[in-house]
C-alpha positions, 0 to 999 in steps of 0.5 A: 403553138399547139395547146393542151389542157388537163380538165377536172374539178378541182384541178388547180392542184394538178401538176400536169402542166409542170410535167408536160412543160418539162416533156416539151423542153426535153423533146424540143416541142413548143406547146402551151399546156394549162389547167382547165376547171370545168363546172360539174354540169358543163364538162362536155361544153367546156371540152368543146369550147376548148377544142373550138379555140384550137386545142389539140388534146386534153388530159381528164381527171376526177370526176370526169373520166366516165363522161369523157368515155361517153363523149369520145367518138373513137376509143383505143382498146384500153379505153374501151376495156376500161370504159373510162377515158383520161386522154383526148386527142382531137383529130382533124377529121372531127373525131375525138379519140379517147384513150386511157393511160392510167393503167400503163402508168401505174404498172410502169411505176410499180413494176419498173420504177419501184421494182415490185413485180405483180405476178402472183401477188394478192392485190386490194384495189380501193375504189370503183370510180374512173381511176380504178376502172382504168387500171383493172385490166392492166393489173389483171394482165400481170397475173396476180394471185388475187385482185379484190375491189373494195368500195363504200357502195359494193354494187359499184364494185360488183359492176366492175367485176362483171365488166372484167369477168371475161379476163379473170376472177375478181373478188368484191365487197365493202371495205369491212369485208376484207378485215383480217385478210392479207394483201401484198399490195393495197392501192388507193384509187379513191379521191379521198386523199384529194380532200385530206380524207380516208376511205373506211379502211379496216384497222388490221389491213396494212401489216407488211403490205405495200401501200400505194396511193394513186394521188400525190402530195408534198407529204404523206397522204392520210391513206399512207400515214395510216398505212405507216402507223399500221406497219406497212412494209413500203409506202408510195404515192402516185407521183411516178404514176402521174409522170408515166401516164403523162408520158403515154399521153405525150406519146399519143399526141406527139409520137414520141415517149419522153424520158420519165426518171428525170421528170419524176425527180423534178416533180418530187422536188417541186412538191417539196419546194413549190416555187422552184 
């Protein structure tokens, strides 16, 4: 039986095992998929130990996407552009192929599942870590009117701006630098919701905007709750993105992209009723 895992810290909350089990049922694959907690200072060793036991591939979540980029011996184009990796495929040659499926998962969820075209829109991306890095190029490829990146440490946002400067112009700054500006779409790519916290969002940012949290929960995340109170026009969490990016990982491993709509519904049911 082929073995796969999602690796992170924390990782017990992850629904990736649930999702990949349903993909396997749907496509007739027999796999074992587990959640693997890596100590913060032992990511590489944990990956290599998993591979030695026969692991075929991994998904990578916070906070290891930049370390995964460094560990990969070969990269897909989209991982190379992002300089962050969320998927490993362990090759028989000994290579570790690194991919990044976050961007395609986000775009598919927003444009296809939620029917929100991004062309000509003003987009604010909150955060400058691995999650943000993986979605910038796919967002730019949809030709928005503006992509702005806000971060507690503006220098990190500036670094991403330089990284993608050849693709399009990006505006950066601290959160408070965007107070009073209008955005059509505001994406939370920070890990704040994972800790039931909020990024330092300006008070007047959400009116009539589409608020999207890349994390997911059985209830509104603090980010989405604030957006609701401030008059956001639409709220969405990252459950759909999680399933779509997982489908891309499944395609990389098995050569088939599973159907996602049924699994998104199953995931939302599971979030509401965890024992189902």
